[in-house]
C-alpha positions, 0 to 999 in steps of 0.5 A, a space after each residue: 919413195 918418201 911417201 912410202 917411207 912416210 906411210 910406214 913411219 907415220 901413216 902418211 901424216 906429215 904433220 904428226 906429233 904423237 909425243 913419242 919424240 919423233 916428228 913429221 911424216 918421216 919421224 925425225 928425232 929433234 936432234 937429227 932434224 936440227 943437225 941436218 939443217 931442219 931448224 932453218 925451216 921449223 923447230 920440229 919436222 911436224 911444223 915443216 912442209 912435206 917438201 922441207 921434210 924431204 929436203 932434210 930426209 935427202 941429207 939424212 939419207 946421204 949422211 946416215 943411209 937408209 938405216 936411219 928409217 930402219 925397216 921402213 926404209 928397207 920396205 920403201 926401197 931406200 938405198 945408200 
């Protein structure tokens, strides 16, 4: 499931930083990354491992729902 979201969000590049303010395979905003505990892994999501990004993504999904990833979340079949 998360690989499908990442493919849509970042072309599947879990280390991406394009300078647009969103980081990693799942394109976390810095504030979202920090507020859901990502700072314990890395300062920004692109510096964290795929597994660490998924841990935080599960928390975001529980807290904000699939809408946090917009069309990519729906396209990938995220629910909650």
